[in-house]
Steps between C-alpha positions, in 0.01 A plus 500: 500500500490658156146634517449804725279397790269800440384340173330220694371691800192639323389158373226305680653184660358260241608723212850524649525120511388472139741774398799333667403157367466624142795736497763359735739436211433829323708815503436783744384724215259230383355475850463876536343543157243221538419567867189715428372228265543229765345720766188579300469153344451354847186715528350413159183290484555368146819304569486121487746215548604388153706190417629632167618856579444652843338845496803671657731341243261583214487867602877519534542345156263761353699784653827346384368481146411871508852580619678262265627574152345181358340533159239224536342266751720209395807722521401599854431144615841389373655792689327384819627146449857594405557778753269420793441124480125565471352250256146562376350331198390737224146361506479536877619860492250609235219312675566697819474824300147397395390446862215732601561415864860617477382813320270576794791439735732735311232771495434458871871515575547821301202656679659423835834635380332826397370543854847421633648764268240756609615446858876492435562752221479876549187652345574819300132601509460470878553876536184580301199483732255526209617156384484332841189302405638376167703207381670625182578277202648578160354262242589408144521223245821314417566249220714190456574345162313176434665178615632260239211263588223758465387393151609314189799637306274621220240673718530859614623538856374775724689649793374420848352800678492546876367768732722587795472749784776664702434617855637854491538508878744206516568388139342155539414351160171310454366303205136591434412275207626343179346616173202312353653197326186406304269785398761777468854432392594859587271619777438864592592596857149610598343181368743298711433716805126447463554124511637539854268518796527771761678270744779437252535871423508587870784248548392401847465859623217497760182684411242636745406824667682418825831353385472528124751664272469638151697372203642730233624380161720731294465379140582634156226598252412133440344499847233764430134402527300758694195280554715219633697747716169614654388143575834397651514812717152478650474123525855403593692819597733458202620826343686577176738764368605537137579749224240664276470358151519722196163620365323396821180699549481638855276780623628710789245508784691699762848600611643337811675747730853404609782659697730659243753589771547136602826376341324173417281690253783683328447506121133390522307695236146388587293255701141454386202269503383391158232289342573241232297452183309216670416716803759370745676736742879513485764724651760658268835640614710697251868521587806670348801270514774762505775238488394386152298816416181304427136542600329190637131442565417236761161338560398338826211429736710579807339743746611865498659442840795357306690812381519538121879519507509165675263358237751605233791353694322169553473461126870581462568210739316268261830492313635277780317199360659560160840493671408168661398360160844605377646307794306187401588526132861618500635390838312175551501450120145370522358577157332174405218288645616179671210286380173519306221459757346803670577349842866445415530854368341632818741295711788656309361846576465410868864387507608830349308683772648275767855561375452876482344510847776291659766720338327815624471365854864392512624830359298689762617273782866538404468879507322507836698235687842515331507857369569379145342681210580583138699816564595546135133500400406748773783729391379476140146592610630795702704622204201473266284688749755781527532526122120521473490770766764705315323457166167616644664799669641610164144495360338682790359199684574323825523126555155370608493424871374144451802417284721547804257385768475144365827331411542126451649241267229383259650168390756246612840569350679253277792520745282365779344227284840385372639497855210286618543258210871466575463464878174306526691171515836627623620364834675828580431644848229762542751781554700406191194494275381838631848647454480394134164675460630818667795504262274453198265777614788743545601471134361753253 
């Protein structure tokens, strides 16, 4: 039996039958990689029996396209036919991308995968009691070039904007919305956020005084709107954290006391309550980044129970979503929209999230169950950390405690993605495929 028995044990009986039926001829790596998808798909309410392309096959095809090096939809469909004996008509494929029902299914599946990742992947913020009540998301916009079908050859084409969020506790990627395709060709982040209802922004996180949790978004300056922050906080328990804009008029109301001896608050210059020009209360934390010798001013509506040094570090972690965007663009090579409709573009975004989430889950599982991790990358990170420590010591500073307290890989390596591409359809035994990955990881 090629597939390790443990990969099927966690599946509900019906899901296990579907998994074996759909994947009996696939490689062991294929089965392991798509196992979380099969497991969660069995629990989704939006799946339907389809005579053209079954939902499980459609989702797999979407992930394969994200992982492939194909330059267009037709290129990818020919690859499927030539290499995998999967024949799908061009019209059929693009029709499935326009399906709103399938879009709902992909969104539901990614939501379930995020919960799975929260349970399976170590949470670097679990040690901070002040954040126990918060789900923490980094949010930002990301653009794809227009598809070749977006408009006539003589008309101006606009890039397709998307808003994504990254769960900073487990690195699950979620698609929030596609940019307005009608009224605004290039839509501002806050305008797009305001189009979403509270349920969408809370991403299924339960709300209520007994079991409810708060939601925090860490956004760049494009996410600042103090009035909207106030409404989201008091109506939906949604909080925001960003950086102060230049020439912003804020009046200091009072200073917030904080423990200067706590290593979390090292390099915090001030923590104060301010009032905006339109009379809204906002908390401002000023922090000296000794690593880059820069002063940063952060704005948030988080309570003062969250230490100011942790506020500053949370914003630093916002960079993780930029690293994921780099993964999508340069490692998945996804730089262009697949089709012209808003639904098709959203389905593409959901497939990117699904691919990232499956990769993250598999990488975590291989480290926990097989002891395999990217040793070369961890050594590089340790070397960089030591060089930073030495540099700061020469300039009379110490390495901030949080820099050492939280260590993790912020994006999937190209080594891992290439290995998966090469072994996804290989009939090599499990041990042989893992030996190949271990060898790759050992190389500098």
